[in-house]
C-alpha positions as CSV (number, residue, x, y, z in Angstrom):
1,X,0.0,0.0,0.0
2,X,1.3,3.4,-1.0
3,X,2.1,6.0,1.8
4,X,0.4,9.1,0.5
5,X,2.1,11.4,3.0
6,X,5.5,11.0,1.3
7,X,4.2,11.9,-2.2
8,X,4.3,15.7,-2.0
9,X,3.6,17.9,-5.1
10,X,6.5,20.2,-5.9
11,X,5.1,23.8,-5.9
12,X,8.6,25.3,-6.4
13,X,8.3,27.5,-3.3
14,X,5.8,29.7,-5.1
15,X,4.9,31.8,-2.1
16,X,8.5,33.0,-1.7
17,X,8.5,33.7,-5.5
18,X,5.9,36.4,-5.1
19,X,8.5,38.8,-3.6
20,X,10.9,37.9,-6.4
21,X,8.3,38.8,-9.0
22,X,7.0,42.0,-7.5
23,X,10.6,43.3,-7.2
24,X,11.3,42.9,-10.9
25,X,11.5,46.1,-13.0
26,X,8.9,44.5,-15.3
27,X,6.5,44.2,-12.5
28,X,6.7,47.9,-11.8
29,X,6.2,48.6,-15.5
30,X,3.2,46.2,-15.4
31,X,1.6,47.9,-12.4
32,X,1.9,51.3,-14.0
33,X,0.3,50.0,-17.2
34,X,-2.4,48.4,-15.0
35,X,-3.1,51.6,-13.1
36,X,-3.2,53.7,-16.3
37,X,-5.5,51.3,-18.2
38,X,-9.3,52.0,-18.3
39,X,-10.1,48.5,-19.7
40,X,-8.1,45.4,-19.1
41,X,-8.4,42.2,-21.1
42,X,-7.0,38.9,-19.7
43,X,-6.5,35.7,-21.8
44,X,-4.9,32.3,-21.4
45,X,-5.3,28.7,-22.5
46,X,-6.4,25.6,-20.4
47,X,-5.6,26.2,-16.7
48,X,-4.5,29.7,-17.6
49,X,-7.9,30.3,-19.1
50,X,-9.5,29.4,-15.7
51,X,-7.0,31.7,-14.0
52,X,-7.8,34.5,-16.5
53,X,-11.5,34.3,-16.0
54,X,-11.4,34.1,-12.2
55,X,-8.8,36.9,-12.1
56,X,-11.0,39.1,-14.3
57,X,-14.0,38.7,-12.0
58,X,-12.0,39.3,-8.8
59,X,-10.1,42.3,-10.2
60,X,-13.3,43.9,-11.4
61,X,-15.2,43.3,-8.2
62,X,-12.4,44.2,-5.8
63,X,-11.0,47.3,-7.6
64,X,-12.4,50.1,-9.7
65,X,-11.1,48.6,-12.9
66,X,-13.1,47.3,-15.8
67,X,-11.6,43.8,-16.4
68,X,-12.7,41.4,-19.1
69,X,-11.9,37.8,-20.0
70,X,-13.2,35.7,-22.9
71,X,-15.3,33.1,-21.0
72,X,-17.9,32.1,-23.5
73,X,-17.2,28.6,-24.8
74,X,-19.8,29.2,-27.5
75,X,-17.8,32.2,-28.8
76,X,-14.5,30.3,-28.5
77,X,-15.7,27.3,-30.5
78,X,-17.5,29.5,-33.1
79,X,-14.4,31.6,-33.8
80,X,-12.1,28.5,-33.7
81,X,-14.3,26.8,-36.2
82,X,-14.5,29.9,-38.5
83,X,-11.0,31.5,-38.1
84,X,-8.9,28.9,-36.4
85,X,-8.0,28.5,-32.7
86,X,-4.8,30.6,-33.3
87,X,-7.1,33.6,-33.9
88,X,-9.6,33.2,-31.1
89,X,-8.3,36.0,-28.8
90,X,-7.3,38.4,-31.6
91,X,-10.8,38.1,-33.1
92,X,-12.4,38.6,-29.7
93,X,-10.3,41.7,-29.0
94,X,-10.9,43.1,-32.5
95,X,-14.7,42.7,-32.0
96,X,-15.0,43.8,-28.4
97,X,-12.2,46.1,-27.5
98,X,-13.0,49.8,-27.7
99,X,-10.5,51.4,-30.1
100,X,-10.4,54.7,-28.2
101,X,-10.1,53.6,-24.6
102,X,-6.7,53.2,-22.9
103,X,-6.4,49.4,-22.6
104,X,-4.1,46.7,-21.3
105,X,-3.9,43.1,-22.6
106,X,-2.6,40.6,-20.1
107,X,-1.7,37.2,-21.6
108,X,-0.9,34.0,-19.7
109,X,1.2,31.3,-21.4
110,X,3.4,28.8,-19.7
111,X,5.7,28.7,-22.7
112,X,5.0,32.1,-24.1
113,X,4.7,30.4,-27.6
114,X,1.0,29.6,-27.9
115,X,0.0,30.9,-31.4
116,X,-3.3,32.4,-30.2
117,X,-1.5,34.3,-27.4
118,X,1.3,35.5,-29.7
119,X,-1.3,36.6,-32.2
120,X,-3.2,38.6,-29.5
121,X,0.0,40.2,-28.4
122,X,0.9,41.2,-31.9
123,X,-2.7,42.5,-32.5
124,X,-2.5,44.7,-29.4
125,X,1.0,45.9,-30.3
126,X,-0.4,47.5,-33.4
127,X,-3.0,49.5,-31.5
128,X,-2.1,53.0,-30.2
129,X,-4.4,52.7,-27.2
130,X,-3.1,49.3,-26.1
131,X,-0.3,48.1,-23.9
132,X,0.3,44.4,-23.3
133,X,2.1,42.1,-21.0
134,X,2.9,38.4,-21.1
135,X,3.1,36.5,-17.9
136,X,4.9,33.2,-18.5
137,X,6.3,30.3,-16.5
138,X,9.6,30.0,-18.3
139,X,10.1,31.8,-21.6
140,X,13.4,31.2,-23.2
141,X,15.0,34.3,-24.7
142,X,12.6,36.6,-22.8
143,X,15.2,39.3,-23.0
144,X,14.3,39.7,-26.7
145,X,10.6,40.4,-25.7
146,X,9.4,43.5,-24.0
147,X,6.7,43.5,-21.4
148,X,7.3,40.0,-20.1
149,X,7.1,38.8,-16.5
150,X,9.0,35.6,-16.5
151,X,8.1,33.6,-13.4
152,X,11.1,31.2,-13.9
153,X,9.1,28.1,-12.9
154,X,9.3,24.5,-14.1
155,X,5.7,23.2,-13.7
156,X,2.4,24.4,-15.2
157,X,0.6,24.0,-11.9
158,X,3.1,26.2,-10.1
159,X,2.8,28.9,-12.8
160,X,-1.0,28.9,-12.7
161,X,-1.1,29.2,-8.9
162,X,1.6,31.9,-8.8
163,X,-0.2,33.9,-11.5
164,X,-3.4,33.7,-9.6
165,X,-1.7,34.8,-6.3
166,X,-0.1,37.8,-8.1
167,X,-3.6,39.0,-9.1
168,X,-4.5,39.4,-5.4
169,X,-1.2,41.2,-5.0
170,X,-2.4,43.7,-7.6
171,X,-5.6,44.3,-5.6
172,X,-3.5,45.2,-2.5
173,X,-0.9,47.3,-4.5
174,X,-3.8,49.3,-5.9
175,X,-4.8,50.1,-2.3
176,X,-7.8,47.7,-2.1
177,X,-8.2,44.6,0.1
178,X,-9.7,41.2,-0.3
179,X,-12.6,40.2,2.0
180,X,-12.0,37.8,4.8
181,X,-14.0,34.7,5.2
182,X,-15.2,35.8,8.7
183,X,-16.1,39.3,7.3
184,X,-18.2,37.7,4.6
185,X,-20.0,35.5,7.2
186,X,-20.7,38.6,9.3
187,X,-21.9,40.5,6.2
188,X,-24.4,37.8,5.4
189,X,-25.9,37.9,8.9
190,X,-26.9,41.5,8.5
191,X,-30.4,42.1,7.2
192,X,-30.5,42.9,3.5
193,X,-32.7,45.8,2.6
């Protein structure tokens, strides 16, 4: 019989990596772009898609920012069928992004090489009102790319968790807070009027 207590998942000390990341010059540049943006779009594939949609919801509800993520599977499959999966995010941005509002595109990609992510980054780079950032687990040759936050991680699960944790760091760095569990319990006890 296997002893499950000895089989520990390697999370690469991600909690200690938060301070490494937020002390990077690219993080400061990212935070400035985030603060300046009126609209923020977040995209990712697979587990990063789940992180992107959850981060968009929490950033929108916990800050004063308008944050969007493509979370319609109907839309994704429709565009993938018509234009190819490599164009899903680019087509969504082209259709939904306001061409006049100061915007930020945040892309998650563990490798930094997913075609649909690269195409979205290229699309936003051609827009005067857009800035963009790639948050990646371990992008080789990241020095050649601007606006990259390289997490320097080995595993997908570590990158997804750290990326998610960093979005709560954004909430705090913008001067907001996250609700506590006990605070939410107390709020629900109060009569709703």
